DRENDO-1510 file (C-alpha; in Angstrom, 1 decimal, always signed):
<recs>
REC; n; res; u; v; w
REC; 1; MET; +66.9; +140.2; +60.9 .
REC; 2; PHE; +68.1; +136.9; +60.9 .
REC; 3; ARG; +68.0; +136.4; +57.4 .
REC; 4; TRP; +70.6; +138.8; +56.2 .
REC; 5; PHE; +73.0; +136.6; +58.5 .
REC; 6; ALA; +72.4; +133.3; +56.8 .
REC; 7; PRO; +75.0; +133.8; +53.9 .
REC; 8; LEU; +77.6; +134.8; +56.6 .
REC; 9; LEU; +76.6; +131.1; +58.6 .
REC; 10; LEU; +77.1; +129.5; +55.3 .
REC; 11; PHE; +80.8; +131.3; +54.9 .
REC; 12; ALA; +81.4; +129.9; +58.1 .
REC; 13; ALA; +81.0; +126.8; +57.4 .
REC; 14; LYS; +83.1; +126.3; +55.2 .
REC; 15; PRO; +87.0; +128.2; +56.1 .
REC; 16; GLU; +88.0; +127.8; +52.2 .
REC; 17; VAL; +85.3; +129.9; +51.1 .
REC; 18; MET; +85.9; +132.5; +54.4 .
REC; 19; LEU; +89.6; +132.6; +52.9 .
REC; 20; ARG; +89.1; +133.2; +49.5 .
REC; 21; LEU; +86.8; +136.3; +50.4 .
REC; 22; LEU; +89.5; +137.5; +52.6 .
REC; 23; VAL; +92.5; +137.2; +49.8 .
REC; 24; ALA; +89.9; +139.3; +47.6 .
REC; 25; ALA; +89.6; +141.8; +50.2 .
REC; 26; LEU; +93.0; +141.7; +50.7 .
REC; 27; ALA; +93.7; +142.4; +47.1 .
REC; 28; ALA; +91.3; +145.1; +46.2 .
REC; 29; ALA; +92.8; +146.8; +49.2 .
REC; 30; VAL; +96.2; +146.9; +48.1 .
REC; 31; LEU; +94.5; +147.7; +44.4 .
REC; 32; PHE; +92.6; +150.9; +45.8 .
REC; 33; PHE; +96.0; +151.9; +47.7 .
REC; 34; GLY; +97.1; +151.6; +44.7 .
REC; 35; VAL; +95.6; +153.7; +42.9 .
REC; 36; TRP; +95.4; +156.2; +45.4 .
REC; 37; LEU; +99.1; +156.2; +45.5 .
REC; 38; ILE; +99.5; +156.7; +41.4 .
REC; 39; SER; +96.9; +159.7; +41.8 .
REC; 40; SER; +99.2; +161.3; +44.2 .
REC; 41; ILE; +102.5; +160.3; +42.1 .
REC; 42; ALA; +101.3; +161.6; +39.0 .
REC; 43; VAL; +100.0; +165.0; +40.7 .
REC; 44; THR; +103.4; +165.3; +42.3 .
REC; 45; PHE; +105.1; +164.5; +38.8 .
REC; 46; ASP; +103.1; +167.1; +37.4 .
REC; 47; THR; +103.9; +169.9; +39.9 .
REC; 48; LEU; +107.9; +168.6; +39.4 .
REC; 49; LYS; +108.0; +168.6; +35.7 .
REC; 50; ASN; +111.0; +166.2; +36.0 .
REC; 51; PRO; +110.8; +163.1; +33.5 .
REC; 52; THR; +113.5; +161.1; +35.5 .
REC; 53; ILE; +111.5; +161.2; +39.1 .
REC; 54; ALA; +108.7; +159.8; +36.8 .
REC; 55; VAL; +109.9; +157.2; +35.1 .
REC; 56; ILE; +111.9; +155.9; +38.3 .
REC; 57; TYR; +108.4; +155.9; +40.5 .
REC; 58; GLY; +106.7; +154.5; +37.8 .
REC; 59; ALA; +109.1; +151.4; +37.7 .
REC; 60; VAL; +108.8; +151.5; +41.4 .
REC; 61; MET; +104.9; +151.3; +41.4 .
REC; 62; LEU; +105.3; +148.5; +38.4 .
REC; 63; ILE; +107.3; +146.1; +39.7 .
REC; 64; PHE; +104.9; +146.6; +43.5 .
REC; 65; PHE; +101.7; +145.7; +41.6 .
REC; 66; SER; +103.5; +142.5; +39.5 .
REC; 67; ILE; +104.3; +141.1; +43.4 .
REC; 68; VAL; +101.0; +141.9; +44.8 .
REC; 69; THR; +99.4; +140.4; +41.5 .
REC; 70; VAL; +101.3; +137.6; +41.1 .
REC; 71; VAL; +100.9; +136.2; +44.7 .
REC; 72; ALA; +97.4; +137.1; +44.5 .
REC; 73; TRP; +97.1; +134.4; +41.6 .
REC; 74; LEU; +99.2; +131.6; +43.0 .
REC; 75; ARG; +97.4; +132.0; +46.5 .
REC; 76; LEU; +94.0; +131.8; +44.4 .
REC; 77; ARG; +95.1; +128.8; +42.2 .
REC; 78; ARG; +96.4; +126.4; +44.9 .
REC; 79; LEU; +92.9; +127.1; +47.1 .
REC; 80; THR; +90.9; +126.6; +43.8 .
REC; 81; ALA; +92.9; +123.6; +42.8 .
REC; 82; PRO; +91.2; +120.2; +43.2 .
REC; 83; ARG; +92.9; +117.6; +45.9 .
REC; 84; LYS; +95.1; +115.2; +44.9 .
REC; 85; ALA; +94.2; +111.9; +45.0 .
REC; 86; ALA; +95.7; +110.3; +48.0 .
REC; 87; LEU; +98.1; +107.5; +46.0 .
REC; 88; PRO; +97.0; +103.5; +46.6 .
REC; 89; SER; +99.3; +101.4; +49.2 .
REC; 90; THR; +101.6; +99.3; +47.8 .
REC; 91; ALA; +102.5; +97.4; +51.1 .
REC; 92; PRO; +100.4; +93.7; +50.8 .
REC; 93; PRO; +97.3; +93.3; +52.4 .
REC; 94; ILE; +97.9; +90.9; +56.1 .
REC; 95; PRO; +96.0; +87.6; +55.4 .
REC; 96; PRO; +93.5; +86.7; +58.1 .
REC; 97; LEU; +94.9; +83.9; +60.5 .
REC; 98; THR; +93.4; +80.4; +59.7 .
REC; 99; ASP; +91.6; +78.0; +62.1 .
REC; 100; GLU; +94.6; +75.7; +61.6 .
REC; 101; LEU; +96.8; +78.5; +62.9 .
REC; 102; ILE; +94.4; +79.4; +65.7 .
REC; 103; ASN; +94.2; +75.9; +67.0 .
REC; 104; LYS; +97.7; +75.2; +66.6 .
REC; 105; ARG; +99.0; +78.3; +68.9 .
REC; 106; ALA; +96.3; +77.5; +71.3 .
REC; 107; LYS; +97.8; +73.8; +71.9 .
REC; 108; GLU; +101.3; +75.1; +72.2 .
REC; 109; LEU; +99.9; +77.5; +75.0 .
REC; 110; VAL; +98.1; +74.6; +76.8 .
REC; 111; GLY; +101.2; +72.6; +76.7 .
REC; 112; LYS; +103.1; +75.1; +78.3 .
REC; 113; TRP; +100.9; +76.1; +80.5 .
REC; 114; ASP; +100.4; +72.2; +81.7 .
REC; 115; THR; +104.5; +72.1; +81.5 .
REC; 116; GLU; +105.0; +75.0; +84.1 .
REC; 117; SER; +101.4; +73.4; +86.9 .
REC; 118; ARG; +103.6; +70.1; +87.1 .
REC; 119; ILE; +106.6; +71.7; +88.1 .
REC; 120; ALA; +105.3; +74.2; +90.3 .
REC; 121; ARG; +103.5; +70.8; +92.3 .
REC; 122; LYS; +106.7; +69.1; +92.3 .
REC; 123; SER; +108.8; +71.7; +93.4 .
REC; 124; VAL; +109.5; +71.2; +97.5 .
REC; 125; ALA; +108.7; +74.0; +99.9 .
REC; 126; ARG; +112.1; +75.6; +101.1 .
REC; 127; PRO; +111.8; +74.9; +105.1 .
REC; 128; ILE; +111.1; +78.0; +107.0 .
REC; 129; VAL; +114.3; +78.5; +109.1 .
REC; 130; THR; +113.5; +80.8; +112.7 .
REC; 131; PRO; +116.6; +82.7; +113.6 .
REC; 132; THR; +117.8; +82.0; +117.3 .
REC; 133; VAL; +117.8; +84.3; +119.9 .
REC; 134; THR; +121.1; +83.9; +121.9 .
REC; 135; ALA; +121.7; +85.0; +125.3 .
REC; 136; SER; +123.6; +88.2; +124.7 .
REC; 137; SER; +120.6; +89.5; +122.0 .
REC; 138; ALA; +118.1; +89.1; +124.3 .
REC; 139; PRO; +117.4; +92.6; +126.2 .
REC; 140; GLN; +118.6; +92.0; +129.6 .
REC; 141; PRO; +116.0; +93.2; +132.7 .
REC; 142; GLN; +116.9; +96.2; +134.0 .
REC; 143; ALA; +118.1; +95.9; +137.8 .
REC; 144; PRO; +116.2; +97.6; +140.7 .
REC; 145; ALA; +116.5; +101.4; +140.7 .
REC; 146; ARG; +115.6; +104.0; +143.5 .
REC; 147; ALA; +113.2; +105.7; +141.8 .
REC; 148; SER; +111.7; +105.7; +138.3 .
REC; 149; LEU; +110.4; +108.7; +137.0 .
REC; 150; ILE; +107.9; +109.4; +134.0 .
REC; 151; VAL; +108.9; +112.2; +132.2 .
REC; 152; THR; +106.0; +114.1; +130.1 .
REC; 153; GLY; +104.8; +117.4; +128.8 .
REC; 154; PRO; +103.4; +119.6; +125.9 .
REC; 155; THR; +104.9; +118.8; +122.6 .
REC; 156; TYR; +108.8; +120.1; +121.8 .
REC; 157; ALA; +109.4; +120.8; +125.2 .
REC; 158; GLY; +113.0; +119.3; +125.0 .
REC; 159; LYS; +112.2; +116.1; +126.9 .
REC; 160; THR; +114.1; +113.7; +125.3 .
REC; 161; THR; +117.0; +116.2; +125.4 .
REC; 162; LEU; +116.4; +116.8; +129.2 .
REC; 163; ILE; +116.7; +112.9; +129.7 .
REC; 164; LYS; +119.7; +112.8; +127.8 .
REC; 165; ARG; +121.6; +115.6; +129.8 .
REC; 166; LEU; +120.5; +114.2; +133.0 .
REC; 167; ILE; +122.3; +111.0; +132.0 .
REC; 168; GLU; +125.8; +112.3; +130.4 .
REC; 169; GLU; +125.9; +114.4; +134.8 .
REC; 170; ASN; +126.8; +110.5; +135.2 .
REC; 171; HIS; +130.2; +111.0; +133.8 .
REC; 172; GLY; +130.4; +107.1; +133.0 .
REC; 173; THR; +130.6; +106.3; +136.7 .
REC; 174; PRO; +128.9; +103.1; +137.5 .
REC; 175; ALA; +125.5; +103.7; +139.6 .
REC; 176; ALA; +124.6; +101.3; +142.3 .
REC; 177; ALA; +121.1; +100.3; +142.6 .
REC; 178; ASN; +120.6; +102.2; +145.4 .
REC; 179; GLU; +122.1; +105.6; +143.9 .
REC; 180; THR; +119.8; +104.8; +140.0 .
REC; 181; VAL; +116.7; +107.0; +139.6 .
REC; 182; ARG; +115.2; +105.5; +136.0 .
REC; 183; LEU; +113.7; +107.8; +133.5 .
REC; 184; LYS; +111.2; +106.8; +131.3 .
REC; 185; GLU; +109.6; +109.7; +129.0 .
REC; 186; ALA; +105.7; +109.0; +128.0 .
REC; 187; ASP; +103.7; +110.2; +125.4 .
REC; 188; SER; +102.7; +114.2; +125.4 .
REC; 189; THR; +100.0; +116.1; +127.1 .
REC; 190; ASP; +98.6; +117.4; +124.0 .
REC; 191; GLY; +96.7; +114.9; +123.2 .
REC; 192; ASP; +92.9; +113.5; +123.8 .
REC; 193; SER; +91.5; +112.1; +127.4 .
REC; 194; ARG; +92.5; +108.4; +126.2 .
REC; 195; ARG; +95.8; +109.1; +126.1 .
REC; 196; LEU; +96.0; +111.1; +129.4 .
REC; 197; ASP; +94.4; +108.5; +131.2 .
REC; 198; ALA; +96.9; +106.4; +130.0 .
REC; 199; LEU; +99.5; +108.9; +131.5 .
REC; 200; VAL; +97.8; +108.8; +134.5 .
REC; 201; ALA; +97.7; +105.2; +134.9 .
REC; 202; SER; +101.6; +105.7; +134.1 .
REC; 203; VAL; +102.2; +108.0; +136.6 .
REC; 204; LYS; +100.4; +105.7; +139.5 .
REC; 205; GLN; +103.3; +103.2; +138.8 .
REC; 206; SER; +105.6; +105.1; +138.8 .
REC; 207; ASP; +107.4; +107.1; +141.4 .
REC; 208; GLY; +106.8; +110.3; +140.1 .
REC; 209; VAL; +106.7; +113.0; +137.3 .
REC; 210; VAL; +108.8; +115.3; +135.7 .
REC; 211; PHE; +106.6; +117.8; +134.0 .
REC; 212; VAL; +108.6; +119.6; +131.1 .
REC; 213; VAL; +107.4; +122.8; +129.7 .
REC; 214; ASP; +109.0; +125.7; +128.0 .
REC; 215; GLN; +106.6; +128.6; +128.3 .
REC; 216; ASP; +103.7; +129.2; +130.7 .
REC; 217; LEU; +101.1; +126.9; +131.6 .
REC; 218; ARG; +97.9; +126.9; +129.3 .
REC; 219; ALA; +94.7; +125.2; +130.3 .
REC; 220; PRO; +96.0; +121.9; +128.8 .
REC; 221; GLU; +98.6; +121.4; +130.7 .
REC; 222; VAL; +97.1; +122.8; +134.2 .
REC; 223; THR; +94.1; +120.0; +133.5 .
REC; 224; ALA; +97.1; +117.4; +133.2 .
REC; 225; ILE; +99.1; +118.7; +136.1 .
REC; 226; LYS; +96.0; +118.7; +138.6 .
REC; 227; ARG; +95.3; +114.7; +137.4 .
REC; 228; PHE; +99.1; +114.0; +138.1 .
REC; 229; VAL; +98.5; +115.7; +141.6 .
REC; 230; ALA; +95.4; +113.8; +142.3 .
REC; 231; THR; +97.1; +110.3; +142.3 .
REC; 232; GLY; +99.5; +111.4; +145.0 .
REC; 233; LYS; +102.8; +111.1; +143.5 .
REC; 234; PRO; +105.4; +113.8; +143.7 .
REC; 235; LEU; +105.4; +116.4; +140.7 .
REC; 236; TYR; +108.5; +117.9; +139.9 .
REC; 237; LEU; +107.9; +121.1; +136.9 .
REC; 238; VAL; +110.9; +122.1; +135.3 .
REC; 239; LEU; +110.7; +124.8; +132.6 .
REC; 240; ASN; +113.3; +124.1; +130.1 .
REC; 241; LYS; +114.9; +126.5; +127.5 .
REC; 242; THR; +115.0; +129.1; +129.7 .
REC; 243; ASP; +118.4; +130.0; +127.6 .
REC; 244; GLN; +116.0; +132.0; +124.9 .
REC; 245; PHE; +114.8; +134.1; +127.7 .
REC; 246; SER; +115.9; +136.9; +129.8 .
REC; 247; SER; +116.5; +136.5; +133.5 .
REC; 248; GLY; +113.3; +139.1; +134.1 .
REC; 249; ASP; +110.9; +136.9; +131.8 .
REC; 250; ARG; +111.8; +133.5; +133.1 .
REC; 251; ASP; +111.5; +134.7; +137.5 .
REC; 252; ALA; +107.8; +136.3; +135.5 .
REC; 253; ILE; +107.1; +132.8; +134.0 .
REC; 254; LEU; +108.4; +130.8; +137.3 .
REC; 255; LEU; +106.0; +133.7; +138.9 .
REC; 256; SER; +103.4; +132.2; +136.4 .
REC; 257; ILE; +103.7; +129.1; +136.7 .
REC; 258; ARG; +103.9; +128.8; +140.5 .
REC; 259; SER; +100.2; +130.5; +140.6 .
REC; 260; LYS; +99.0; +128.6; +138.5 .
REC; 261; MET; +99.9; +125.0; +140.4 .
REC; 262; PRO; +97.2; +123.1; +142.6 .
REC; 263; ALA; +96.8; +124.5; +146.3 .
REC; 264; ARG; +99.4; +123.5; +148.6 .
REC; 265; PHE; +101.7; +122.6; +145.8 .
REC; 266; PRO; +105.7; +123.1; +147.2 .
REC; 267; SER; +107.0; +126.0; +144.6 .
REC; 268; ALA; +110.4; +124.5; +145.4 .
REC; 269; ASN; +109.0; +122.0; +142.7 .
REC; 270; VAL; +108.9; +124.4; +140.2 .
REC; 271; VAL; +112.8; +124.9; +138.7 .
REC; 272; TYR; +114.3; +125.8; +135.6 .
REC; 273; ALA; +116.7; +124.3; +133.2 .
REC; 274; ALA; +118.3; +124.3; +129.7 .
REC; 275; ALA; +119.3; +121.6; +128.8 .
REC; 276; ALA; +120.3; +122.1; +125.5 .
REC; 277; PRO; +121.0; +126.2; +124.6 .
REC; 278; MET; +121.3; +127.9; +121.4 .
REC; 279; PRO; +124.5; +128.8; +119.7 .
REC; 280; VAL; +125.4; +132.7; +120.1 .
REC; 281; GLU; +128.0; +134.6; +118.5 .
REC; 282; ARG; +131.0; +135.5; +120.5 .
REC; 283; GLU; +134.1; +137.9; +119.9 .
REC; 284; ILE; +137.2; +136.3; +120.3 .
REC; 285; GLU; +140.1; +137.7; +120.1 .
REC; 286; ASP; +143.9; +136.4; +119.0 .
REC; 287; ALA; +147.0; +137.2; +120.3 .
REC; 288; ARG; +147.5; +139.8; +117.3 .
REC; 289; GLY; +144.6; +141.6; +117.9 .
REC; 290; ALA; +142.3; +140.3; +115.6 .
REC; 291; VAL; +138.4; +139.7; +116.5 .
REC; 292; ARG; +136.7; +137.1; +115.0 .
REC; 293; VAL; +133.1; +136.3; +115.4 .
REC; 294; GLU; +132.3; +132.7; +116.2 .
REC; 295; MET; +129.0; +130.5; +117.1 .
REC; 296; ARG; +129.6; +129.1; +120.8 .
REC; 297; ARG; +127.2; +127.0; +122.2 .
REC; 298; PRO; +126.7; +127.9; +126.1 .
REC; 299; SER; +126.9; +124.9; +128.9 .
REC; 300; SER; +123.7; +123.5; +130.2 .
REC; 301; ASP; +122.3; +124.3; +133.3 .
REC; 302; VAL; +120.2; +121.3; +134.7 .
REC; 303; GLY; +121.8; +122.1; +138.7 .
REC; 304; ALA; +118.2; +123.1; +140.2 .
REC; 305; LEU; +116.7; +119.9; +139.2 .
REC; 306; LEU; +119.6; +118.0; +140.3 .
REC; 307; ASN; +119.8; +119.9; +143.5 .
REC; 308; LEU; +115.9; +118.8; +143.6 .
REC; 309; LEU; +115.7; +115.4; +142.8 .
REC; 310; GLY; +119.3; +114.7; +144.9 .
REC; 311; ARG; +116.9; +116.4; +148.1 .
REC; 312; ALA; +114.0; +114.2; +147.4 .
REC; 313; PHE; +115.3; +110.6; +146.7 .
REC; 314; ALA; +118.9; +110.7; +147.8 .
REC; 315; PRO; +118.6; +113.1; +151.3 .
REC; 316; GLY; +121.7; +113.2; +153.5 .
REC; 317; ASP; +123.6; +111.0; +151.0 .
REC; 318; ALA; +127.0; +111.3; +150.7 .
REC; 319; LYS; +126.8; +110.1; +147.2 .
REC; 320; SER; +124.9; +111.8; +144.2 .
REC; 321; LEU; +122.2; +110.3; +142.4 .
REC; 322; ARG; +122.7; +108.7; +138.9 .
REC; 323; PHE; +120.5; +108.7; +136.2 .
REC; 324; GLU; +119.4; +106.1; +133.5 .
REC; 325; SER; +117.2; +105.4; +130.7 .
REC; 326; ALA; +113.9; +102.8; +130.6 .
REC; 327; GLN; +114.2; +100.7; +128.5 .
</recs>
């Protein structure tokens, strides 16, 4: 059966042969269509018996077949014409490099390299100028404070914003050493056991830990809190971003957090805060009665945390505590 496909494979290997066959088949189809059309026109003419219509149809068909014949003939002539030989290049051939030119260029390069190496050896290295550290630019040691607290918690709970807000509560008043509480932001508790071990070691060297969360406690937070409480240092848990909850949801979350704390943990050490409330839409009416909507940011709410830390580190003092960030 494959022997019938041998001629087709031969034609497929030669595109020009396939193209000629396609042109011939197209021309045969056009001629066949033309013969059929002529016969149909002849029947129509015989029925109409009108010589004028016969002459017009005859002229149109003659022009059509003449164009088809000329196009087919020109195409076949172009395909069968021998290819023109490429004109010889008129550019003169590039002469090969002689040994003299190669040796001369090599000596020039060697001499250039020797000169550059001698210049490099003679050059004197620039002296290294070490910057002098003045007393004003050197970091000054911080004065002793009443307490130093580690601020930690899960990622994106608002620890940095809470520290900044507590410092802003100072109102620019300089504080004495016995009124200052130093806040040091530590790593989050979302890491591995090695990071948690480092946090526990930092808590042991401090006066307590402020644990900041923005939702109910999960298993990693519960584990970290148990290890912090085991150090014997006081722990103050802050539910931050409470502006995003309703009062009912906030109270429910606080109740759930208190139930997950270790045994005999003081429930008063669990407070809420809103260090940086989200802007909300407010309708404002002007004197003419026109109402416009503006985005207003509510005031922050850290009063519960301030009262808690004040009772813990300044009981009975008339002055309130001042907060600063650890270097």
